[in-house]
Backbone as CSV, one residue per row, in Angstrom:
resi,resn,N_x,N_y,N_z,CA_x,CA_y,CA_z,C_x,C_y,C_z
1,MET,0.843,-1.193,0.000,0.000,0.000,0.000,0.885,1.252,0.000
2,LEU,0.672,2.145,-0.942,1.469,3.358,-1.034,1.071,4.339,0.079
3,ASN,2.064,4.939,0.682,1.817,5.907,1.757,1.675,7.309,1.159
4,LEU,0.654,7.466,0.309,0.431,8.742,-0.378,-0.796,9.435,0.206
5,PRO,-0.641,10.593,0.802,-1.820,11.305,1.309,-2.643,11.884,0.163
6,ARG,-3.933,11.967,0.360,-4.808,12.515,-0.672,-4.736,14.040,-0.656
7,THR,-4.632,14.619,-1.848,-4.493,16.076,-1.983,-5.751,16.792,-1.517
8,LEU,-6.916,16.243,-1.900,-8.206,16.840,-1.523,-9.183,15.727,-1.152
9,GLU,-10.082,16.037,-0.222,-11.136,15.096,0.157,-12.420,15.846,0.441
10,TRP,-13.521,15.407,-0.152,-14.847,15.954,0.139,-15.416,15.210,1.349
11,ARG,-15.799,15.958,2.363,-16.291,15.351,3.598,-17.661,15.918,3.969
12,ASP,-18.675,15.541,3.210,-20.060,15.931,3.514,-20.201,17.413,3.888
13,GLY,-19.992,18.258,2.902,-20.162,19.691,3.124,-18.910,20.408,3.571
14,LYS,-17.805,19.689,3.641,-16.513,20.298,3.956,-15.475,19.784,2.964
15,LEU,-14.461,20.604,2.717,-13.354,20.180,1.864,-12.081,20.181,2.695
16,ALA,-11.377,19.059,2.689,-10.067,18.955,3.328,-9.008,18.954,2.233
17,PHE,-7.976,19.748,2.402,-6.903,19.785,1.401,-5.559,20.023,2.086
18,ILE,-4.509,19.517,1.443,-3.156,19.706,1.953,-2.697,21.130,1.660
19,ASP,-2.149,21.798,2.662,-1.514,23.096,2.452,-0.096,22.824,1.961
20,GLN,0.100,22.928,0.647,1.370,22.536,0.055,2.497,23.525,0.326
21,THR,2.157,24.712,0.810,3.208,25.673,1.163,3.957,25.237,2.423
22,LYS,3.374,24.320,3.179,4.009,23.851,4.424,4.951,22.664,4.180
23,LEU,4.850,22.055,3.013,5.685,20.894,2.693,7.101,21.334,2.310
24,PRO,8.117,20.551,2.604,8.077,19.202,3.174,8.177,19.152,4.688
25,ASP,8.212,20.297,5.350,8.431,20.315,6.801,7.241,19.766,7.589
26,GLU,6.022,20.097,7.132,4.822,19.662,7.841,3.760,19.200,6.849
27,LEU,3.029,18.150,7.226,1.847,17.735,6.463,0.634,18.298,7.186
28,VAL,0.081,19.372,6.634,-1.025,20.080,7.279,-2.255,20.037,6.389
29,TYR,-3.365,19.538,6.932,-4.642,19.566,6.221,-5.469,20.760,6.700
30,ILE,-5.990,21.511,5.749,-6.964,22.558,6.035,-8.351,21.973,5.777
31,VAL,-9.265,22.153,6.703,-10.640,21.677,6.537,-11.553,22.901,6.602
32,THR,-12.357,23.089,5.564,-13.207,24.287,5.501,-14.567,23.971,4.897
33,ASN,-15.569,24.769,5.287,-16.889,24.699,4.649,-17.178,25.966,3.855
34,ASP,-16.139,26.793,3.650,-16.287,28.097,3.011,-15.579,28.104,1.654
35,TRP,-16.330,28.349,0.592,-15.734,28.376,-0.749,-14.655,29.441,-0.867
36,ARG,-14.782,30.515,-0.083,-13.801,31.608,-0.140,-12.425,31.137,0.330
37,ARG,-12.407,30.243,1.290,-11.128,29.710,1.787,-10.450,28.869,0.704
38,VAL,-11.245,28.155,-0.077,-10.683,27.367,-1.180,-10.118,28.297,-2.253
39,ALA,-10.845,29.360,-2.558,-10.358,30.342,-3.533,-9.036,30.950,-3.072
40,GLU,-8.961,31.260,-1.804,-7.727,31.807,-1.235,-6.590,30.796,-1.339
41,ALA,-6.902,29.528,-1.101,-5.871,28.474,-1.178,-5.315,28.343,-2.586
42,ILE,-6.175,28.458,-3.589,-5.722,28.392,-4.982,-4.816,29.589,-5.287
43,LYS,-5.237,30.747,-4.831,-4.472,31.972,-5.097,-3.103,31.951,-4.415
44,ARG,-3.053,31.376,-3.215,-1.812,31.370,-2.422,-0.943,30.148,-2.692
45,LEU,-1.327,29.310,-3.654,-0.584,28.104,-4.023,-0.575,27.045,-2.920
46,GLU,-1.506,27.160,-1.982,-1.682,26.067,-1.022,-2.212,24.835,-1.765
47,ILE,-3.036,25.097,-2.778,-3.438,24.068,-3.733,-2.829,24.461,-5.071
48,ARG,-2.068,23.551,-5.700,-1.441,23.876,-6.980,-1.362,22.614,-7.819
49,GLY,-1.078,22.823,-9.097,-1.122,21.725,-10.059,-2.441,21.784,-10.797
50,ALA,-2.377,21.767,-12.124,-3.578,22.007,-12.942,-4.765,21.110,-12.582
51,PRO,-4.610,19.776,-12.523,-5.780,18.956,-12.183,-6.328,19.254,-10.794
52,ALA,-5.437,19.420,-9.813,-5.881,19.681,-8.443,-6.629,21.011,-8.347
53,ILE,-6.164,22.011,-9.078,-6.835,23.308,-9.078,-8.247,23.180,-9.655
54,GLY,-8.384,22.413,-10.739,-9.704,22.210,-11.325,-10.657,21.523,-10.366
55,VAL,-10.186,20.469,-9.713,-11.020,19.748,-8.756,-11.383,20.650,-7.577
56,ALA,-10.417,21.411,-7.095,-10.669,22.308,-5.963,-11.712,23.366,-6.312
57,ALA,-11.615,23.930,-7.507,-12.590,24.943,-7.933,-13.991,24.345,-8.028
58,ALA,-14.086,23.120,-8.539,-15.386,22.442,-8.610,-15.956,22.247,-7.211
59,TYR,-15.104,21.848,-6.282,-15.564,21.644,-4.907,-15.901,22.964,-4.210
60,ALA,-15.233,24.045,-4.597,-15.599,25.352,-4.037,-17.040,25.699,-4.407
61,LEU,-17.409,25.430,-5.656,-18.799,25.635,-6.077,-19.733,24.689,-5.316
62,ALA,-19.259,23.462,-5.073,-20.064,22.496,-4.320,-20.282,22.967,-2.880
63,LEU,-19.269,23.592,-2.285,-19.425,24.129,-0.926,-20.497,25.216,-0.891
64,TYR,-20.443,26.094,-1.888,-21.478,27.137,-1.938,-22.856,26.499,-2.070
65,ALA,-22.982,25.541,-2.978,-24.278,24.897,-3.214,-24.767,24.159,-1.977
66,TYR,-23.875,23.442,-1.313,-24.237,22.640,-0.150,-24.801,23.507,0.972
67,HIS,-24.205,24.671,1.170,-24.590,25.515,2.300,-25.591,26.613,1.920
68,SER,-25.933,26.694,0.646,-26.928,27.684,0.217,-28.329,27.251,0.645
69,ARG,-29.135,28.223,1.030,-30.517,27.933,1.430,-31.518,28.610,0.495
70,GLU,-31.038,29.008,-0.670,-31.917,29.698,-1.611,-32.900,28.720,-2.259
71,ASP,-34.143,29.134,-2.343,-35.190,28.302,-2.942,-35.471,28.677,-4.394
72,ASP,-35.089,29.907,-4.752,-35.356,30.385,-6.106,-34.202,30.009,-7.042
73,ALA,-34.522,29.278,-8.102,-33.490,28.779,-9.006,-32.705,29.903,-9.660
74,GLU,-33.404,30.955,-10.081,-32.732,32.068,-10.765,-31.744,32.761,-9.845
75,SER,-32.158,32.981,-8.597,-31.273,33.627,-7.627,-30.076,32.737,-7.294
76,PHE,-30.327,31.441,-7.151,-29.251,30.486,-6.855,-28.207,30.508,-7.971
77,LEU,-28.662,30.454,-9.219,-27.733,30.435,-10.354,-26.959,31.743,-10.471
78,GLN,-27.625,32.839,-10.176,-26.952,34.140,-10.233,-25.803,34.190,-9.223
79,HIS,-26.084,33.748,-8.003,-25.034,33.768,-6.979,-23.947,32.727,-7.278
80,LEU,-24.331,31.601,-7.853,-23.353,30.585,-8.228,-22.398,31.132,-9.289
81,GLU,-22.912,31.902,-10.214,-22.068,32.499,-11.252,-21.128,33.551,-10.650
82,GLU,-21.583,34.237,-9.618,-20.708,35.199,-8.935,-19.550,34.476,-8.246
83,VAL,-19.858,33.353,-7.631,-18.806,32.533,-7.018,-17.840,32.033,-8.099
84,ALA,-18.394,31.601,-9.224,-17.578,31.113,-10.335,-16.621,32.202,-10.830
85,SER,-17.111,33.425,-10.959,-16.271,34.543,-11.415,-15.140,34.812,-10.428
86,ALA,-15.458,34.737,-9.141,-14.430,34.943,-8.121,-13.361,33.864,-8.195
87,LEU,-13.772,32.636,-8.436,-12.814,31.529,-8.555,-11.920,31.702,-9.782
88,LYS,-12.510,32.118,-10.891,-11.715,32.312,-12.113,-10.645,33.389,-11.930
89,SER,-10.925,34.369,-11.102,-9.976,35.460,-10.901,-8.762,35.049,-10.076
90,THR,-8.834,33.883,-9.411,-7.711,33.455,-8.576,-6.501,33.049,-9.399
91,ARG,-6.743,32.389,-10.536,-5.659,31.949,-11.420,-6.136,32.114,-12.862
92,PRO,-6.029,33.326,-13.412,-6.605,33.613,-14.738,-6.050,32.769,-15.887
93,THR,-4.881,32.143,-15.705,-4.300,31.331,-16.781,-4.502,29.833,-16.562
94,ALA,-5.213,29.452,-15.507,-5.383,28.027,-15.179,-6.533,27.438,-15.992
95,VAL,-6.197,26.746,-17.068,-7.211,26.233,-17.988,-8.121,25.211,-17.308
96,ASN,-7.550,24.332,-16.492,-8.358,23.316,-15.811,-9.395,23.943,-14.887
97,LEU,-9.019,25.041,-14.249,-9.948,25.733,-13.360,-11.166,26.223,-14.141
98,PHE,-10.924,26.897,-15.257,-12.022,27.427,-16.066,-12.897,26.294,-16.600
99,TRP,-12.242,25.222,-17.055,-12.973,24.077,-17.593,-13.887,23.456,-16.534
100,ALA,-13.349,23.244,-15.346,-14.128,22.617,-14.281,-15.284,23.509,-13.842
101,VAL,-15.024,24.797,-13.709,-16.072,25.742,-13.294,-17.198,25.768,-14.322
102,GLU,-16.844,25.836,-15.597,-17.872,25.872,-16.643,-18.668,24.574,-16.692
103,ARG,-18.004,23.462,-16.454,-18.703,22.171,-16.459,-19.723,22.090,-15.316
104,VAL,-19.332,22.567,-14.145,-20.250,22.554,-13.004,-21.414,23.519,-13.243
105,LEU,-21.116,24.696,-13.782,-22.180,25.666,-14.088,-23.184,25.086,-15.081
106,ALA,-22.679,24.395,-16.085,-23.563,23.799,-17.093,-24.499,22.777,-16.457
107,ALA,-23.992,21.999,-15.526,-24.821,21.008,-14.833,-25.909,21.694,-14.016
108,ALA,-25.552,22.802,-13.371,-26.535,23.542,-12.569,-27.611,24.158,-13.453
109,LYS,-27.188,24.722,-14.581,-28.141,25.401,-15.476,-29.103,24.419,-16.150
110,ALA,-28.727,23.164,-16.221,-29.597,22.157,-16.837,-30.661,21.645,-15.867
111,SER,-30.634,22.138,-14.634,-31.568,21.682,-13.607,-32.864,22.491,-13.647
112,SER,-33.928,21.893,-13.132,-35.249,22.530,-13.219,-35.582,23.408,-12.026
113,ASP,-34.921,23.196,-10.887,-35.189,24.026,-9.707,-33.922,24.133,-8.865
114,ALA,-33.987,24.941,-7.803,-32.808,25.224,-6.996,-32.263,23.971,-6.307
115,GLU,-33.142,23.136,-5.788,-32.698,21.932,-5.084,-32.016,20.959,-6.033
116,GLU,-32.572,20.807,-7.210,-31.955,19.935,-8.208,-30.606,20.491,-8.639
117,ALA,-30.527,21.818,-8.773,-29.269,22.462,-9.157,-28.208,22.253,-8.083
118,ARG,-28.611,22.345,-6.821,-27.683,22.116,-5.717,-27.075,20.711,-5.800
119,ARG,-27.954,19.741,-5.976,-27.490,18.346,-6.068,-26.607,18.143,-7.300
120,ALA,-26.965,18.800,-8.399,-26.197,18.659,-9.646,-24.784,19.207,-9.497
121,VAL,-24.648,20.337,-8.803,-23.331,20.947,-8.595,-22.426,20.009,-7.798
122,ILE,-22.953,19.474,-6.710,-22.157,18.573,-5.867,-21.811,17.297,-6.621
123,ARG,-22.780,16.752,-7.329,-22.562,15.524,-8.096,-21.500,15.719,-9.176
124,GLU,-21.557,16.872,-9.861,-20.595,17.131,-10.942,-19.185,17.320,-10.389
125,ALA,-19.065,18.004,-9.259,-17.750,18.188,-8.638,-17.142,16.845,-8.251
126,MET,-17.948,15.973,-7.692,-17.462,14.644,-7.309,-17.081,13.818,-8.536
127,ALA,-17.810,13.999,-9.626,-17.500,13.280,-10.871,-16.160,13.751,-11.439
128,ILE,-15.912,15.058,-11.403,-14.640,15.602,-11.895,-13.484,15.022,-11.084
129,HIS,-13.665,14.959,-9.775,-12.653,14.388,-8.885,-12.387,12.917,-9.236
130,ARG,-13.452,12.147,-9.362,-13.332,10.715,-9.648,-12.677,10.468,-11.012
131,GLU,-13.098,11.221,-12.016,-12.562,11.045,-13.364,-11.072,11.372,-13.430
132,ASP,-10.650,12.396,-12.682,-9.233,12.755,-12.668,-8.408,11.618,-12.070
133,GLU,-8.868,11.074,-10.958,-8.134,9.974,-10.327,-8.074,8.752,-11.249
134,GLU,-9.182,8.449,-11.900,-9.215,7.299,-12.815,-8.279,7.503,-14.002
135,ALA,-8.254,8.725,-14.540,-7.371,9.027,-15.676,-5.905,8.892,-15.273
136,ASN,-5.572,9.359,-14.078,-4.197,9.280,-13.605,-3.766,7.827,-13.408
137,ARG,-4.663,7.030,-12.865,-4.351,5.607,-12.696,-4.101,4.945,-14.054
138,LYS,-4.896,5.329,-15.041,-4.715,4.774,-16.387,-3.367,5.184,-16.967
139,ILE,-2.970,6.438,-16.744,-1.637,6.883,-17.169,-0.575,5.994,-16.531
140,GLY,-0.758,5.719,-15.252,0.192,4.879,-14.540,0.289,3.483,-15.117
141,GLU,-0.853,2.895,-15.440,-0.868,1.538,-15.977,-0.234,1.475,-17.372
142,LEU,-0.449,2.518,-18.171,0.150,2.560,-19.510,1.651,2.835,-19.445
143,GLY,2.044,3.726,-18.530,3.443,4.131,-18.456,4.330,3.183,-17.680
144,GLU,3.742,2.384,-16.814,4.523,1.474,-15.969,5.386,0.523,-16.783
145,ARG,4.910,0.163,-17.954,5.657,-0.806,-18.786,6.968,-0.208,-19.309
146,LEU,7.121,1.116,-19.246,8.382,1.752,-19.668,9.478,1.601,-18.619
147,ILE,9.091,1.246,-17.397,10.034,1.182,-16.283,10.467,-0.261,-16.050
148,SER,11.786,-0.467,-15.979,12.328,-1.797,-15.701,13.029,-1.810,-14.353
149,ASP,13.175,-2.984,-13.790,13.917,-3.125,-12.539,15.312,-2.534,-12.681
150,GLY,15.713,-1.727,-11.702,17.052,-1.159,-11.701,17.198,0.140,-12.460
151,ASP,16.127,0.631,-13.053,16.188,1.875,-13.837,16.485,3.090,-12.959
152,THR,17.071,4.094,-13.602,17.167,5.437,-13.019,16.307,6.366,-13.869
153,ILE,15.400,7.060,-13.213,14.435,7.947,-13.884,14.720,9.378,-13.450
154,ILE,14.607,10.318,-14.374,14.760,11.731,-14.026,13.453,12.465,-14.312
155,THR,13.119,13.425,-13.445,11.896,14.205,-13.634,12.144,15.634,-13.174
156,VAL,11.266,16.524,-13.592,11.384,17.944,-13.238,10.041,18.446,-12.739
157,CYS,10.070,19.415,-11.846,8.884,20.033,-11.259,8.084,18.999,-10.467
158,ASN,6.785,19.230,-10.293,5.936,18.253,-9.601,4.701,17.983,-10.428
159,ALA,4.758,16.889,-11.163,3.578,16.379,-11.851,3.132,15.141,-11.086
160,GLY,3.116,15.296,-9.762,2.880,14.180,-8.872,1.475,14.137,-8.317
161,SER,1.292,13.258,-7.358,-0.015,13.090,-6.728,-0.511,14.407,-6.138
162,LEU,0.414,15.204,-5.603,0.038,16.483,-4.995,-0.570,17.457,-6.000
163,ALA,-0.246,17.289,-7.267,-0.749,18.188,-8.303,-2.086,17.732,-8.879
164,THR,-2.581,16.595,-8.386,-3.794,15.990,-8.938,-4.678,15.493,-7.803
165,SER,-5.724,14.748,-8.160,-6.557,14.112,-7.143,-5.802,13.000,-6.426
166,TYR,-5.036,12.230,-7.200,-4.250,11.117,-6.660,-3.409,10.544,-7.801
167,TRP,-2.320,9.856,-7.463,-1.404,9.198,-8.391,-0.478,10.162,-9.125
168,GLY,-0.984,11.329,-9.550,-0.191,12.222,-10.376,-0.257,11.826,-11.837
169,THR,0.498,12.540,-12.654,0.580,12.213,-14.081,1.951,11.600,-14.382
170,ALA,3.013,12.402,-14.319,4.355,11.859,-14.570,4.761,10.828,-13.520
171,THR,4.268,10.983,-12.289,4.645,10.037,-11.234,3.784,8.775,-11.238
172,ALA,2.634,8.810,-11.901,1.726,7.655,-11.861,2.404,6.358,-12.314
173,PRO,3.175,6.357,-13.431,3.870,5.117,-13.800,4.837,4.636,-12.724
174,MET,5.461,5.585,-12.009,6.386,5.203,-10.936,5.631,4.519,-9.801
175,TYR,4.492,5.073,-9.428,3.726,4.498,-8.314,3.156,3.129,-8.670
176,VAL,2.696,2.980,-9.903,2.181,1.670,-10.316,3.329,0.657,-10.383
177,ALA,4.489,1.098,-10.880,5.657,0.207,-10.930,6.069,-0.222,-9.523
178,LYS,6.053,0.715,-8.592,6.367,0.398,-7.192,5.346,-0.583,-6.629
179,GLU,4.096,-0.341,-6.913,3.008,-1.201,-6.459,3.182,-2.633,-6.971
180,ARG,3.749,-2.748,-8.170,3.939,-4.064,-8.805,5.301,-4.680,-8.525
181,GLY,6.014,-4.089,-7.570,7.238,-4.722,-7.076,8.521,-4.349,-7.773
182,LYS,8.496,-3.367,-8.664,9.724,-2.969,-9.351,10.565,-2.064,-8.453
183,SER,11.880,-2.190,-8.609,12.822,-1.376,-7.842,13.548,-0.435,-8.800
184,PHE,13.566,0.853,-8.484,14.194,1.845,-9.355,14.543,3.080,-8.535
185,ARG,15.273,3.982,-9.139,15.711,5.206,-8.470,15.247,6.411,-9.286
186,VAL,14.923,7.508,-8.595,14.454,8.724,-9.271,15.362,9.897,-8.909
187,ILE,15.742,10.659,-9.923,16.436,11.938,-9.721,15.398,13.040,-9.930
188,ALA,15.141,13.815,-8.893,14.182,14.917,-8.972,14.951,16.231,-9.080
189,LEU,14.820,16.907,-10.202,15.462,18.217,-10.350,14.751,19.222,-9.443
190,GLU,15.508,20.090,-8.812,14.955,20.955,-7.761,13.826,21.875,-8.238
191,THR,13.944,22.399,-9.464,12.909,23.225,-10.101,12.750,24.588,-9.429
192,ARG,13.698,25.459,-9.703,13.615,26.834,-9.214,12.592,27.636,-10.028
193,PRO,11.993,28.696,-9.496,12.336,29.309,-8.210,11.534,28.773,-7.017
194,PHE,10.477,27.973,-7.251,9.633,27.538,-6.134,9.975,26.145,-5.618
195,LEU,10.955,25.488,-6.251,11.491,24.218,-5.753,10.442,23.112,-5.629
196,GLN,9.555,23.042,-6.630,8.525,22.007,-6.567,9.127,20.604,-6.610
197,GLY,10.241,20.453,-7.325,10.885,19.149,-7.377,11.494,18.767,-6.043
198,ALA,12.228,19.689,-5.454,12.896,19.420,-4.175,11.897,19.323,-3.022
199,ARG,10.912,20.226,-2.998,9.981,20.272,-1.859,8.867,19.239,-1.953
200,LEU,8.366,19.020,-3.169,7.137,18.245,-3.320,7.366,16.858,-3.934
201,THR,8.016,16.811,-5.107,8.208,15.514,-5.760,9.055,14.585,-4.901
202,ALA,10.167,15.092,-4.400,11.039,14.249,-3.570,10.302,13.786,-2.314
203,TRP,9.501,14.670,-1.751,8.753,14.337,-0.523,7.761,13.210,-0.772
204,GLU,6.961,13.327,-1.835,5.922,12.311,-2.032,6.510,10.976,-2.501
205,LEU,7.555,11.029,-3.318,8.189,9.778,-3.749,8.798,9.035,-2.551
206,SER,9.441,9.773,-1.670,10.067,9.131,-0.506,9.008,8.546,0.425
207,ARG,7.860,9.214,0.541,6.770,8.670,1.361,6.252,7.358,0.791
208,ALA,6.300,7.241,-0.526,5.822,6.022,-1.177,6.872,4.911,-1.165
209,GLY,8.031,5.194,-0.565,9.067,4.173,-0.472,9.939,4.054,-1.701
210,ILE,9.952,5.094,-2.533,10.760,5.094,-3.757,12.070,5.835,-3.482
211,GLU,13.194,5.245,-3.869,14.495,5.898,-3.686,14.558,7.143,-4.559
212,VAL,14.872,8.279,-3.955,14.883,9.540,-4.699,16.026,10.412,-4.215
213,VAL,16.691,11.079,-5.163,17.713,12.070,-4.838,17.346,13.374,-5.534
214,VAL,17.711,14.489,-4.933,17.446,15.811,-5.507,18.720,16.319,-6.159
215,ALA,18.577,16.885,-7.360,19.724,17.445,-8.082,19.413,18.881,-8.485
216,THR,20.444,19.692,-8.599,20.246,21.077,-9.022,19.851,21.113,-10.501
217,ASP,19.091,22.125,-10.863,18.619,22.244,-12.248,19.769,22.321,-13.251
218,ASN,20.841,23.023,-12.863,21.939,23.225,-13.820,22.888,22.037,-13.926
219,SER,22.547,20.935,-13.248,23.411,19.748,-13.326,22.894,18.712,-14.326
220,ILE,21.858,19.087,-15.100,21.252,18.117,-16.024,22.298,17.508,-16.958
221,GLY,23.147,18.342,-17.551,24.113,17.858,-18.538,25.093,16.862,-17.958
222,ILE,25.694,17.216,-16.832,26.700,16.332,-16.240,26.064,15.059,-15.698
223,LEU,24.826,15.166,-15.210,24.111,13.972,-14.743,23.902,12.984,-15.896
224,ALA,23.454,13.530,-17.031,23.195,12.670,-18.192,24.472,12.010,-18.703
225,GLU,25.610,12.725,-18.545,26.887,12.187,-19.020,27.456,11.141,-18.057
226,LYS,27.345,11.403,-16.754,28.004,10.556,-15.759,27.111,9.455,-15.196
227,GLU,25.811,9.733,-15.098,24.868,8.750,-14.547,24.278,7.911,-15.680
228,ARG,23.806,6.731,-15.346,23.074,5.947,-16.338,21.587,6.223,-16.146
229,ILE,21.091,7.204,-16.884,19.675,7.571,-16.786,18.916,6.832,-17.893
230,ASP,17.928,6.082,-17.498,17.199,5.238,-18.442,15.952,5.908,-19.008
231,LEU,15.376,6.830,-18.252,14.066,7.356,-18.633,13.852,8.740,-18.043
232,ALA,13.316,9.644,-18.849,12.876,10.952,-18.356,11.356,10.989,-18.421
233,LEU,10.724,11.292,-17.294,9.269,11.398,-17.228,8.907,12.783,-16.711
234,VAL,8.154,13.532,-17.503,7.761,14.892,-17.107,6.265,15.064,-17.327
235,GLY,5.727,16.079,-16.688,4.322,16.414,-16.902,4.166,17.262,-18.156
236,ALA,2.953,17.696,-18.400,2.677,18.579,-19.540,1.502,19.474,-19.183
237,ASP,1.764,20.775,-19.149,0.659,21.705,-18.913,-0.342,21.637,-20.062
238,ARG,0.185,21.502,-21.269,-0.690,21.358,-22.435,0.035,20.580,-23.527
239,ILE,-0.731,19.793,-24.293,-0.209,19.088,-25.471,-1.081,19.485,-26.659
240,THR,-0.465,19.984,-27.724,-1.233,20.434,-28.878,-1.645,19.239,-29.740
241,ARG,-2.520,19.504,-30.682,-2.967,18.448,-31.592,-1.837,17.898,-32.440
242,LEU,-0.804,18.701,-32.643,0.343,18.261,-33.447,1.398,17.559,-32.593
243,GLY,1.155,17.474,-31.291,2.079,16.748,-30.429,3.120,17.594,-29.723
244,TYR,3.055,18.909,-29.873,3.983,19.778,-29.146,3.571,19.848,-27.678
245,VAL,4.575,19.940,-26.811,4.334,19.916,-25.369,4.739,21.254,-24.751
246,ALA,3.869,21.801,-23.939,4.190,22.991,-23.142,4.255,22.565,-21.683
247,ASN,5.370,22.882,-21.040,5.512,22.495,-19.635,6.442,23.477,-18.928
248,LYS,6.699,23.226,-17.683,7.453,24.138,-16.837,8.865,24.389,-17.353
249,LEU,9.396,25.543,-16.975,10.782,25.886,-17.229,11.672,24.752,-16.726
250,GLY,12.578,24.320,-17.539,13.435,23.197,-17.159,13.137,21.953,-17.976
251,THR,11.927,21.876,-18.533,11.571,20.710,-19.346,12.336,20.713,-20.668
252,TYR,12.463,21.893,-21.276,13.138,21.983,-22.571,14.609,21.572,-22.487
253,PRO,15.398,22.135,-21.546,16.792,21.671,-21.466,16.904,20.186,-21.132
254,LEU,15.975,19.664,-20.326,15.991,18.228,-20.034,15.734,17.422,-21.307
255,ALA,14.801,17.907,-22.147,14.513,17.221,-23.413,15.728,17.242,-24.339
256,LEU,16.396,18.386,-24.422,17.577,18.492,-25.283,18.701,17.566,-24.819
257,VAL,18.953,17.583,-23.510,20.005,16.732,-22.948,19.665,15.258,-23.150
258,SER,18.386,14.922,-22.979,17.964,13.528,-23.154,18.172,13.070,-24.591
259,ARG,17.906,13.968,-25.538,18.096,13.610,-26.954,19.568,13.365,-27.263
260,VAL,20.424,14.238,-26.738,21.862,14.113,-27.000,22.425,12.826,-26.394
261,HIS,21.951,12.477,-25.211,22.519,11.330,-24.486,21.666,10.077,-24.607
262,ASN,20.751,10.061,-25.559,19.900,8.885,-25.746,20.730,7.693,-26.235
């Protein structure tokens, strides 16, 4: 069993989430019934990572719906849209946030009355959460076959469980491989300026029992030359239809070095 804490949890009208600004020194869960606290957490990077932000925004709308006592459907939807606008303003470039908010709003607008809309908002938020976790697990199952016993893997930033509902994206193959008994080592690049690799990726991998070392960002070249690196696994903020990848600073030099030393 992997010792991976859940990034977010819906608890019957409350949302519990890890305050990632406290990691790796402390594992602190914030529990709130106020959508405004979730919005603040997104803005302050207590919740970060595109999938996790989307799920959190959906649950923020669910918190409003759960605690709303409005009987008039039109008034409920108007206030729900105001909450949605406030959430969008927290991270104006976060595509997952906008997508999740619009999906929840659409579910509410398709309802016939306020009570049905309330239930629809909560149901849709939970569906977004579930679908993200299922997708990440599938990534893990597909990617696990790339990892062999004794491999050394390099990664940058945090495309881990902390950035999603669970499992992560780039880390999902590692967790499934660990679950299936494979032994391997991971080099986590520190990822300046916020050190997501050093603070977050290294922390969660070590909790899962995976051997991990942290390396400075500018050591990519010498690492590739001196170490036997078998695989580079990174996340992707966006992938275009033509297959181009947009991701965090540090991904491009890692890709170039990997090509040269392939």
